[in-house]
C-alpha positions as CSV (number, residue, x, y, z in Angstrom):
1,M,98.0,87.5,92.8
2,A,99.9,84.5,91.5
3,A,103.7,84.6,91.7
4,T,103.8,84.1,87.9
5,D,101.8,87.3,87.4
6,S,104.2,89.2,89.6
7,C,107.2,87.8,87.6
8,S,105.6,88.7,84.4
9,Q,104.9,92.3,85.5
10,A,108.5,92.6,86.7
11,R,109.9,91.5,83.4
12,D,107.5,93.8,81.5
13,S,108.5,96.7,83.7
14,D,112.2,96.0,83.1
15,E,111.6,96.0,79.3
16,L,109.7,99.3,79.5
17,F,112.1,101.0,81.8
18,P,115.6,99.5,81.4
19,V,117.9,100.8,84.2
20,V,121.6,100.8,84.7
21,G,123.5,101.4,88.0
22,A,126.3,103.7,89.0
23,V,128.4,103.8,92.2
24,L,129.7,107.3,93.0
25,C,133.3,106.9,94.1
26,G,134.9,110.2,93.4
27,G,135.3,111.7,96.9
28,R,138.7,112.5,98.4
29,S,138.2,110.7,101.7
30,S,140.3,113.3,103.3
31,R,138.4,113.3,106.7
32,L,138.5,109.5,106.8
33,G,142.2,109.3,106.2
34,T,142.0,106.3,103.9
35,D,140.2,105.4,100.7
36,K,136.6,104.6,101.5
37,F,136.2,102.1,98.7
38,A,138.9,99.9,100.2
39,L,137.4,99.5,103.6
40,R,136.2,96.0,104.3
41,H,132.4,95.6,104.9
42,P,131.8,93.3,108.0
43,S,130.3,90.7,105.6
44,G,133.6,90.4,103.7
45,P,133.8,92.5,100.5
46,T,135.2,96.0,100.2
47,L,132.7,98.8,100.4
48,L,133.0,99.3,96.6
49,Q,132.4,95.6,95.9
50,H,129.4,95.7,98.3
51,A,127.9,98.7,96.6
52,C,128.5,97.3,93.1
53,R,126.9,93.9,94.0
54,R,123.8,95.7,95.4
55,L,123.3,97.4,92.1
56,A,124.2,94.4,90.0
57,A,121.3,92.5,91.6
58,L,118.9,95.1,90.2
59,T,120.2,96.6,87.1
60,S,121.4,95.5,83.6
61,S,124.9,96.8,84.1
62,V,127.0,98.7,86.6
63,A,129.7,101.4,86.3
64,V,132.0,103.0,88.9
65,V,132.2,106.8,88.5
66,G,135.2,108.7,89.7
67,G,137.1,105.7,91.2
68,G,139.6,105.0,88.5
69,D,140.2,101.3,88.1
70,A,139.4,100.6,91.8
71,D,137.4,97.5,90.8
72,P,138.4,95.8,87.5
73,D,135.1,93.8,87.4
74,F,133.1,96.9,86.7
75,L,133.2,99.6,84.1
76,A,135.2,102.7,85.3
77,L,133.9,106.2,84.2
78,P,135.6,109.5,85.0
79,D,133.6,112.4,86.5
80,A,132.1,114.8,83.9
81,A,134.3,117.5,85.4
82,D,137.0,117.7,87.9
83,D,136.3,119.0,91.5
84,Q,132.6,119.8,90.8
85,G,131.1,117.5,93.4
86,P,128.7,114.6,93.0
87,V,126.7,116.4,90.3
88,A,129.7,115.7,87.9
89,G,129.5,112.0,88.8
90,I,125.8,111.8,88.2
91,V,126.1,113.6,84.8
92,A,128.8,111.1,83.8
93,A,126.5,108.2,84.9
94,L,123.6,109.6,82.9
95,R,125.6,110.1,79.8
96,W,126.7,106.5,80.0
97,A,123.2,105.4,80.7
98,K,121.9,107.2,77.6
99,S,124.6,105.5,75.5
100,Q,123.2,102.2,76.8
101,N,119.6,103.1,75.7
102,A,118.6,103.1,79.4
103,A,115.6,104.9,80.6
104,G,117.2,105.8,83.9
105,C,120.2,105.3,86.2
106,L,120.1,104.1,89.8
107,V,122.9,106.0,91.6
108,T,124.4,105.2,95.1
109,P,127.5,106.4,96.8
110,V,130.2,104.0,97.8
111,D,130.1,105.2,101.4
112,M,126.6,104.1,102.5
113,P,127.2,100.4,103.6
114,G,123.9,100.2,105.6
115,L,121.8,100.2,102.5
116,M,120.2,96.9,101.5
117,V,119.3,95.5,98.1
118,A,115.6,95.5,99.1
119,D,115.8,99.2,99.9
120,L,117.1,99.9,96.4
121,A,114.5,97.6,94.9
122,A,111.7,99.4,96.6
123,L,113.1,102.7,95.3
124,L,113.4,101.4,91.8
125,G,109.8,100.1,92.0
126,L,108.6,103.5,93.2
127,W,110.4,105.2,90.2
128,K,108.9,102.8,87.7
129,R,105.4,104.0,88.6
130,N,106.3,107.4,87.4
131,A,109.5,107.1,85.4
132,S,109.4,110.7,84.1
133,Q,110.7,112.2,87.3
134,P,113.5,111.3,89.9
135,A,112.9,109.1,92.9
136,C,115.2,109.4,95.9
137,L,115.6,108.4,99.5
138,V,114.5,110.6,102.4
139,H,115.8,110.4,106.0
140,A,113.1,109.2,108.4
141,D,114.4,111.4,111.3
142,D,114.5,114.8,109.7
143,E,112.9,114.3,106.2
144,R,116.2,115.3,104.6
145,V,116.5,114.4,101.0
146,Q,119.4,112.1,100.0
147,P,120.0,112.9,96.3
148,L,123.0,110.5,96.1
149,V,120.6,107.5,96.4
150,C,118.3,108.2,93.5
151,V,116.9,107.0,90.2
152,Y,117.5,109.7,87.7
153,P,115.6,109.5,84.4
154,I,117.6,110.3,81.2
155,A,115.2,113.2,80.6
156,V,116.9,115.3,83.4
157,L,120.4,114.9,81.9
158,D,120.3,118.4,80.2
159,Q,119.1,120.0,83.3
160,L,122.0,118.5,85.4
161,Q,124.5,119.4,82.7
162,A,123.4,123.0,83.0
163,L,123.5,122.8,86.9
164,L,127.1,121.5,86.5
165,H,128.1,125.0,85.1
166,T,126.5,127.1,87.8
167,P,128.1,128.3,91.0
168,H,125.5,126.6,93.2
169,R,125.5,122.9,92.4
170,S,123.3,121.6,95.3
171,L,121.4,118.5,94.1
172,S,119.1,118.7,97.1
173,R,118.1,122.3,96.2
174,W,117.7,121.3,92.5
175,L,115.4,118.3,93.5
176,K,113.2,120.4,95.7
177,R,112.4,122.8,92.9
178,R,110.8,120.1,90.8
179,P,108.5,117.0,91.2
180,F,110.1,113.9,92.6
181,D,109.1,110.8,94.4
182,S,110.6,109.8,97.7
183,L,111.1,106.7,99.8
184,V,111.6,107.1,103.6
185,L,114.2,105.0,105.2
186,P,115.5,104.7,108.8
187,A,118.6,106.8,109.5
188,D,120.7,103.8,110.5
189,R,120.5,102.5,106.9
190,M,121.5,105.9,105.4
191,V,124.7,106.6,107.4
192,N,127.5,108.2,105.4
193,I,131.1,107.1,106.2
194,N,133.0,110.4,106.2
195,R,135.1,110.2,109.5
196,P,136.8,107.4,111.4
197,Q,134.1,107.7,114.1
198,D,131.4,107.2,111.5
199,W,133.1,103.9,110.4
200,Q,133.5,102.7,114.0
201,A,129.9,103.6,114.8
202,F,128.7,101.6,111.7
203,L,130.8,98.6,112.7
204,Q,129.5,98.7,116.3
205,S,125.9,99.0,115.1
206,F,126.4,96.1,112.6
207,R,127.9,93.9,115.2
208,S,125.2,94.8,117.8
209,S,122.6,94.0,115.2
210,M,124.2,90.6,114.6
211,N,124.3,89.9,118.3
212,A,120.8,91.0,118.8
213,N,119.7,88.4,116.2
214,L,121.0,85.7,118.5
215,R,119.4,87.1,121.7
216,F,117.4,83.9,122.0
217,Q,119.6,81.1,123.1
218,T,117.1,78.3,122.8
219,P,114.4,77.3,120.3
220,G,111.8,77.4,123.1
221,Q,112.7,81.1,123.9
222,A,112.3,82.1,120.3
223,I,109.0,80.2,120.0
224,D,107.6,81.9,123.1
225,A,108.7,85.4,122.0
226,V,107.0,85.2,118.7
227,A,103.9,83.4,120.1
228,D,103.4,86.3,122.6
229,R,102.9,88.7,119.6
230,L,100.5,86.6,117.5
231,L,96.7,87.1,117.5
232,V,94.2,84.4,117.5
233,V,91.9,84.3,114.5
234,S,88.2,85.3,114.7
235,V,85.3,83.0,115.6
236,D,83.0,81.3,113.0
237,Q,79.5,80.5,114.2
238,T,78.3,78.9,110.9
239,V,80.4,75.7,110.5
240,D,78.4,72.5,110.0
241,D,81.2,70.0,110.2
242,V,83.3,70.9,113.2
243,C,85.5,67.8,113.3
244,G,89.1,68.9,113.2
245,R,88.3,72.5,114.1
246,V,89.1,74.4,117.3
247,L,86.4,75.0,119.9
248,A,85.9,78.8,120.5
249,S,83.8,78.7,123.7
250,D,83.4,76.6,126.7
251,V,80.6,73.9,126.6
252,T,78.5,73.0,129.6
253,A,76.0,70.2,130.3
254,D,72.4,70.9,129.4
255,R,71.3,68.3,132.0
256,D,72.8,65.8,134.5
257,S,75.0,63.2,132.9
258,P,73.7,60.5,133.3
259,A,70.3,62.2,133.4
260,A,69.0,59.5,135.9
261,D,70.4,56.7,138.0
262,V,71.3,54.0,135.6
263,S,72.5,50.4,135.8
264,A,76.3,49.9,135.3
265,M,75.8,46.3,134.0
266,D,73.3,43.6,133.2
267,G,71.7,42.2,136.3
268,Y,68.8,42.5,138.7
269,A,67.6,45.6,140.7
270,L,66.1,45.0,144.1
271,R,65.3,46.5,147.5
272,E,67.8,46.1,150.3
273,E,65.1,44.5,152.5
274,D,64.5,41.8,149.8
275,R,68.2,40.8,149.7
276,K,67.8,37.3,151.3
277,Q,69.9,34.2,150.6
278,G,68.2,31.0,149.7
279,V,64.9,32.7,148.8
280,A,63.5,32.7,145.3
281,L,62.8,36.3,144.2
282,E,60.2,36.7,141.4
283,I,61.1,38.7,138.3
284,S,58.3,41.3,138.2
285,G,59.5,43.3,135.2
286,H,62.2,44.3,132.8
287,A,64.1,47.6,132.7
288,M,65.4,48.4,129.2
289,P,67.6,51.2,127.9
290,G,65.5,53.9,126.3
291,S,62.3,53.1,128.3
292,P,60.9,54.3,131.6
293,P,61.7,52.0,134.5
294,P,59.0,49.6,135.9
295,R,58.1,49.5,139.5
296,I,59.5,46.7,141.8
297,A,56.8,44.8,143.6
298,P,57.6,43.9,147.2
299,G,59.7,40.7,147.5
300,C,60.5,40.9,143.7
301,V,63.3,41.9,141.4
302,V,63.5,43.7,138.1
303,K,65.7,42.4,135.3
304,I,67.8,45.3,134.2
305,F,70.2,45.9,131.4
306,T,73.3,48.2,131.2
307,G,72.3,51.8,130.8
308,A,68.7,51.3,131.8
309,V,67.1,53.6,134.3
310,V,67.1,52.1,137.8
311,P,63.6,51.8,139.4
312,D,63.0,54.3,142.2
313,E,62.5,51.5,144.7
314,A,65.8,49.8,144.0
315,D,68.8,50.1,146.4
316,L,71.3,48.1,144.4
317,V,71.9,46.1,141.3
318,I,73.2,42.5,141.5
319,R,75.2,41.2,138.6
320,R,73.7,38.2,136.6
321,E,77.0,36.3,137.5
322,D,76.1,36.6,141.1
323,V,72.6,34.9,141.0
324,I,71.1,31.6,140.1
325,E,68.6,32.2,137.3
326,S,65.5,30.4,136.3
327,E,62.8,31.4,133.9
328,H,60.7,33.6,136.3
329,S,62.8,34.0,139.4
330,I,66.3,34.2,140.8
331,V,68.1,33.0,143.9
332,L,71.0,35.1,145.3
333,A,74.5,33.6,145.4
334,D,77.0,34.2,148.2
335,A,78.7,37.0,146.1
336,A,75.4,38.9,145.9
337,M,75.1,39.0,149.7
338,A,78.6,40.7,149.9
339,C,77.6,43.6,147.5
340,P,77.4,47.0,149.2
341,A,74.3,49.1,149.1
342,G,74.2,51.1,145.9
343,A,76.3,48.7,144.0
344,N,76.4,48.8,140.2
345,I,74.4,52.0,140.0
346,R,75.7,55.0,138.2
347,R,74.1,58.0,139.9
348,A,72.5,60.9,138.1
349,G,75.1,63.7,137.4
350,E,78.1,61.7,138.4
351,N,79.8,62.4,135.1
352,V,78.8,66.0,135.2
353,P,75.9,67.9,136.8
354,C,73.6,70.2,134.8
355,G,75.6,73.4,134.0
356,G,78.9,71.6,134.7
357,P,81.9,71.9,132.3
358,V,82.1,69.5,129.4
359,L,84.7,70.9,127.0
360,S,86.9,74.0,127.2
361,R,87.7,76.7,124.7
362,G,90.7,75.9,122.6
363,Q,90.2,72.1,122.5
364,L,90.7,70.5,119.1
365,I,87.5,68.7,118.2
366,R,88.2,65.0,117.4
367,S,85.9,62.1,117.6
368,P,85.7,62.0,121.5
369,Q,85.0,65.7,121.6
370,R,82.4,65.3,118.9
371,A,80.7,62.6,120.9
372,A,80.7,64.8,124.0
373,L,79.1,67.7,122.1
374,E,76.4,65.5,120.7
375,N,75.7,64.2,124.2
376,V,74.9,67.6,125.5
377,G,72.9,68.7,122.5
378,V,75.5,71.0,120.8
379,D,75.6,70.3,117.1
380,R,77.1,73.5,115.8
381,P,79.4,75.0,118.4
382,P,81.3,78.2,117.7
383,V,84.8,77.4,116.4
384,Y,87.7,79.5,115.4
385,R,87.9,80.2,111.7
386,R,90.7,78.4,109.9
387,V,94.2,80.0,109.8
388,R,94.8,81.1,106.3
389,V,98.4,80.2,105.3
390,T,100.4,81.0,102.2
391,V,103.6,79.2,101.3
392,I,106.0,81.0,99.0
393,T,109.1,79.3,97.7
394,T,111.9,81.5,96.2
395,G,114.7,80.9,93.8
396,D,115.4,80.9,90.0
397,E,116.7,77.3,90.3
398,L,113.4,75.7,91.4
399,V,111.1,74.0,88.9
400,N,107.9,71.9,89.1
401,A,108.3,68.2,89.8
402,S,106.7,67.4,86.5
403,Q,109.2,69.3,84.5
404,A,111.6,67.1,82.5
405,P,114.3,67.0,81.4
406,L,116.1,69.1,84.0
407,K,119.2,71.1,83.5
408,P,122.1,70.4,85.9
409,W,121.5,73.7,87.7
410,Q,117.7,73.2,88.2
411,I,116.2,71.7,91.3
412,R,112.7,70.3,91.8
413,N,110.7,72.3,94.3
414,S,110.7,69.9,97.2
415,N,110.3,72.6,99.8
416,Q,106.8,73.5,98.5
417,A,105.8,69.8,98.6
418,A,107.1,69.3,102.1
419,L,105.4,72.3,103.7
420,V,102.1,71.7,101.9
421,A,102.2,68.0,103.2
422,A,103.0,69.2,106.7
423,L,100.1,71.6,106.9
424,R,97.3,70.2,104.7
425,P,96.2,67.4,107.1
426,H,95.3,70.0,109.7
427,R,91.6,70.9,109.2
428,W,92.1,74.1,111.2
429,I,94.5,75.4,108.5
430,D,93.1,77.0,105.3
431,L,96.1,76.4,102.9
432,A,96.1,78.9,100.0
433,N,97.5,77.9,96.6
434,P,101.3,77.9,97.1
435,L,103.3,80.6,95.3
436,H,106.8,80.8,93.8
437,A,108.9,83.9,93.3
438,I,112.0,84.4,91.2
439,D,115.1,86.0,92.6
440,D,114.0,89.5,91.8
441,P,113.4,91.9,94.8
442,E,110.4,93.7,93.3
443,T,108.7,90.5,92.2
444,L,109.3,89.0,95.7
445,R,108.1,92.2,97.5
446,Q,104.9,92.2,95.5
447,T,104.3,88.5,96.1
448,V,104.9,88.7,99.8
449,D,102.8,91.9,100.1
450,H,99.8,90.3,98.5
451,A,100.2,87.1,100.5
452,I,100.3,89.1,103.8
453,Q,97.1,90.9,102.8
454,D,95.4,87.6,101.9
455,S,96.6,85.5,104.8
456,D,97.1,85.1,108.5
457,A,100.6,83.5,108.0
458,V,103.1,83.6,105.2
459,L,105.9,81.0,105.1
460,L,108.8,81.6,102.8
461,T,111.7,79.3,101.9
462,G,115.0,80.7,100.7
463,G,116.5,84.2,100.6
464,V,116.9,84.6,104.4
465,S,120.7,84.2,104.7
466,A,123.3,86.9,103.8
467,G,123.9,86.3,100.1
468,D,123.5,88.9,97.4
469,H,120.2,87.6,96.4
470,D,118.8,87.0,99.9
471,Y,116.2,89.7,99.9
472,V,113.6,88.4,102.4
473,P,114.8,90.1,105.6
474,A,114.8,93.6,104.1
475,I,111.5,93.1,102.2
476,V,109.8,91.9,105.4
477,R,110.9,95.0,107.2
478,Q,109.9,97.2,104.3
479,L,106.4,95.8,104.4
480,G,106.0,97.0,108.0
481,A,106.6,93.7,109.9
482,D,108.6,93.6,113.1
483,V,111.4,91.0,112.9
484,V,111.4,89.3,116.2
485,F,114.6,87.4,115.4
486,H,116.8,86.5,112.4
487,K,119.1,83.6,113.0
488,L,119.1,81.2,115.9
489,P,121.8,79.0,117.4
490,I,120.4,75.8,115.7
491,R,121.5,73.3,113.1
492,P,120.2,72.9,110.6
493,G,118.3,76.1,109.9
494,K,120.4,78.9,111.6
495,P,119.3,81.7,109.2
496,I,115.6,81.3,110.2
497,L,113.6,84.5,110.4
498,A,110.3,85.2,112.2
499,A,108.4,88.4,112.1
500,V,105.0,89.7,113.2
501,S,103.0,92.4,111.4
502,E,101.0,95.2,113.1
503,Q,97.9,93.1,112.7
504,G,99.4,90.1,114.5
505,K,100.1,88.2,111.3
506,L,103.0,85.7,111.1
507,I,105.8,85.9,108.5
508,V,108.4,83.2,108.7
509,G,111.5,82.9,106.5
510,L,112.8,79.4,106.4
511,P,116.2,78.5,104.8
512,G,116.1,77.2,101.3
513,N,117.9,73.9,102.2
514,P,115.2,71.2,102.3
515,V,116.2,69.6,105.5
516,S,116.3,73.0,107.3
517,A,113.0,74.0,105.9
518,T,111.2,70.8,106.8
519,M,112.6,70.7,110.3
520,G,112.0,74.4,110.9
521,C,108.4,74.0,109.8
522,R,107.9,71.2,112.3
523,R,109.8,72.8,115.2
524,F,108.7,76.4,114.9
525,V,105.9,77.0,112.4
526,Q,103.4,74.4,113.6
527,P,103.4,75.7,117.3
528,W,102.9,79.3,116.1
529,L,100.0,78.3,113.8
530,S,98.4,76.3,116.6
531,K,98.6,79.4,118.8
532,M,96.9,81.5,116.1
533,A,94.3,78.8,115.6
534,G,93.2,79.2,119.2
535,I,94.5,75.8,120.4
536,A,94.9,76.1,124.1
537,D,97.6,73.4,124.4
538,W,99.8,74.8,121.6
539,T,103.1,74.7,123.5
540,P,105.2,71.7,122.3
541,S,105.5,68.9,124.7
542,P,107.3,66.2,122.8
543,P,107.9,62.6,124.0
544,S,111.4,61.5,124.7
545,V,113.4,58.7,123.0
546,H,116.8,57.1,123.6
547,L,119.3,56.8,120.8
548,Q,120.9,53.6,119.8
549,S,124.5,54.1,118.6
550,P,124.5,57.9,118.9
551,G,128.2,58.4,118.4
552,T,130.3,61.0,120.1
553,K,129.9,64.0,117.7
554,T,128.7,67.2,119.3
555,L,127.8,70.7,118.0
556,P,128.0,74.1,119.8
557,L,124.4,74.6,118.7
558,H,121.0,73.1,119.3
559,W,121.2,70.1,117.0
560,M,118.0,68.9,115.3
561,R,119.2,65.3,114.4
562,G,117.1,63.1,112.0
563,V,116.3,59.7,113.5
564,R,114.3,56.6,112.7
565,L,112.2,54.8,115.3
566,I,113.1,51.2,115.8
567,A,111.1,50.4,119.0
568,P,108.8,52.3,121.4
569,G,111.0,55.0,122.9
570,L,114.1,54.0,120.9
571,A,115.5,55.5,117.8
572,V,118.6,55.3,115.7
573,P,120.3,58.4,114.0
574,V,120.0,58.7,110.2
575,V,123.3,60.0,109.0
576,G,122.9,62.6,106.2
577,R,125.2,64.5,104.0
578,G,124.1,68.0,104.9
579,S,120.9,70.0,104.9
580,G,120.2,69.3,101.2
581,D,120.2,65.4,101.6
582,L,116.6,64.6,100.9
583,V,117.4,60.9,100.6
584,A,118.4,60.8,104.2
585,L,115.5,63.0,105.3
586,G,113.1,60.5,103.6
587,Q,114.4,57.7,105.9
588,T,113.5,59.6,109.1
589,D,110.4,59.5,111.4
590,G,111.3,62.8,112.9
591,F,114.2,64.3,114.8
592,V,115.6,64.7,118.3
593,E,116.9,68.0,119.6
594,L,120.2,68.0,121.5
595,P,121.4,71.0,123.5
596,P,124.8,72.5,122.6
597,D,127.8,70.3,123.2
598,A,125.6,67.3,124.1
599,S,125.9,63.7,123.0
600,G,124.9,60.3,124.2
601,E,121.9,58.1,124.4
602,G,119.6,60.6,126.0
603,P,116.6,60.6,126.5
604,W,116.1,63.4,124.1
605,P,112.9,65.2,123.0
606,F,111.5,63.7,119.8
607,F,109.6,65.6,117.2
608,G,107.8,63.2,114.9
609,W,106.5,64.2,111.5
610,A,102.9,65.2,112.0
């Protein structure tokens, strides 16, 4: 499905099912000892701000229920009744939602900081498939319903108002008595902050997660960890043009190579006993490439050409330069007398004997390998099928290069152009039509889901950092992929994410900044795709270069520094103005990689643009 189709469906769905959001903030926080909403989330905002921003990314408007004027940026609503528990807050939210002509209200509590925008986007998408009934979260550990994270349709308002006036106001019990849809989430994302120990446990878990994201201290470690999880694509036996493809089986010689003793140069073949100086030796025949060899008469020689089969009687071949030639005979010069027996003869099987190895599985078939295949009679060897790759760029700000005029906030989609240009030259890659997704979680989820189903590898740019609209990490997890790492100690490109699906497919989230995306593709993506393609020598082994005028600047990270080659093995740094400086990037021939706190001339490993 094209990204534009997904975008259209998401907008149509929003028009059919307009939804508002509400944060429940009416608890007393007595066990915690302080107001929950004022606690600072490790990412910076208060818990209330964090909860409101999650909803603002998905809904048309947001209200805070029961929190007074705790956040002046959002509408404040009182509970529908005092001291009646969360059902009073949900009734108040639904009354407001009805006044806004909304079809439903997405409700979350203020004290569940582990929830992600993509979690709520998935819940909202689930509800829109059947908007007549609620859709709520369920704990993965014990299948316990969590009614405080739920999309309630306006149609249940009367039922909840009636529940408000009963002695038993359990929302969980009320939900279980009627149809509802549910989305299962891991328990660590559904933790309630009710006690000081709950808050400390969340903070520790959050920090541990952040530290785990940096468990790889070098790019090489991260590359190897992901590569170990990737599966090689299947074999194709039906390819006619195998140039540029990857050999899927070993190739052996079908006969000796050369198939017979052949002459290594133009000259004369003779017996050892006829090698006599000062004696005219008659030319009794000619040995030509592609013809059976003539016999050598006693006391005679055979004129032979490079590649021709040597007559059985010959013991050596004398170069033409080492004889004195006449029309029908030759006389050996001094140099001819010094030649050893067997000189200038290439023996049968000296390249490879029959059955010997010619090419190995995993070799990339270029012109030399194609020649070797032809030499042993292999015209259509088995090759690995091409790795199917889909590139997805994200962001409302990106537009096609042809669009004009541009608004100041619009940016041409250079990331798509860079990644396609990096991958298209490789014939072992099958590049799908690139896609683009707007900053809408459900749209992005659908786009990524379809791409994973259709591809072996999915490359995304943007949406991998920690902003309010960076949905990629959570969506990748929701779709069942295992995130091997998110963030590395590198610059540019620290937010990079790599994940592997259960089927061994690759999902990479590259930062949206163009320099980060381009360098990340070269440093990380290309080795991983090479591994999936079956290329045996997929591990990067870059050449080294020295830097001219490197300066003294250092970074506490692995620094991928753009350079321009000025001589073999010598490069000069190209100074840029950040990871969005495409002008500077365009002046580079590649980049060098410096370890943390390093500077100087090098030599440093050089990664050229492929």
